[in-house]
C-alpha positions in Angstrom: 87.8 -1.8 32.5 91.3 -1.4 33.6 93.2 -3.1 36.4 91.6 -0.7 39.0 88.1 -1.5 37.7 87.7 1.9 36.2 85.9 2.5 32.9 88.4 3.8 30.2 87.8 7.4 29.3 87.2 6.4 25.7 84.3 4.1 26.8 82.4 6.6 28.8 79.0 7.2 27.6 77.6 10.7 27.4 73.9 11.5 28.0 73.9 14.4 25.4 75.0 11.9 22.7 72.6 9.9 20.7 72.1 6.2 21.4 73.8 5.4 18.1 76.9 7.6 19.1 77.2 6.0 22.5 77.0 2.6 20.9 79.7 3.4 18.4 81.9 4.7 21.4 81.2 1.4 23.3 82.1 -0.8 20.3 85.3 1.1 19.5 86.4 0.8 23.1 85.4 -2.9 23.2 87.5 -3.4 20.0 90.6 -2.5 22.1 89.7 -4.9 24.8 88.1 -7.9 23.0 88.0 -7.6 19.2 86.2 -10.9 18.8 83.4 -9.8 21.1 83.1 -6.5 19.3 82.8 -8.3 16.0 80.1 -10.6 17.4 78.1 -7.6 18.7 78.5 -5.8 15.4 77.4 -8.9 13.5 74.2 -9.2 15.7 73.5 -5.5 16.2 70.1 -5.5 14.5 69.0 -8.3 16.8 70.2 -6.4 19.8 68.4 -3.2 18.8 65.2 -5.2 18.3 65.1 -6.1 22.0 63.7 -2.7 23.0 61.3 -0.9 20.6 59.2 2.1 21.6 60.2 1.5 25.3 58.8 -2.0 25.3 61.0 -5.0 25.9 60.7 -7.9 23.5 61.6 -11.2 25.2 61.5 -13.1 21.9 64.0 -10.7 20.4 66.2 -11.0 23.5 66.1 -14.8 23.2 67.0 -14.6 19.5 69.9 -12.3 20.2 71.2 -14.5 23.1 71.0 -17.5 20.8 72.9 -15.8 18.0 75.6 -14.6 20.4 75.9 -18.1 22.1 76.3 -19.7 18.7 79.0 -17.1 17.7 80.8 -17.7 21.0 80.7 -21.5 20.6 82.1 -21.1 17.1 84.9 -18.9 18.4 85.7 -21.4 21.2 85.7 -24.2 18.7 88.1 -22.3 16.4 90.4 -21.6 19.4 90.4 -25.3 20.3 91.2 -26.3 16.7 94.1 -23.8 16.6 95.4 -25.1 19.9 95.4 -28.7 18.6 97.3 -27.7 15.4 
């Protein structure tokens, strides 16, 4: 989002596009805003996709994805703290 709270044009999802195409658009746009978060999502993409299969939500898959992202964020925070102390 920009300062006015608007979604950048490059991040707008399009209904005629496939889910995969919209995901790629989202990740490319996120790369411009927060490269670390984009990398975390890319690294855990399979776990994210597993949350919804055949229209059914899988709470175990969601928990696993959330745990993986939390660990990645904690690692990123720890690395930032270590760099700040150096």
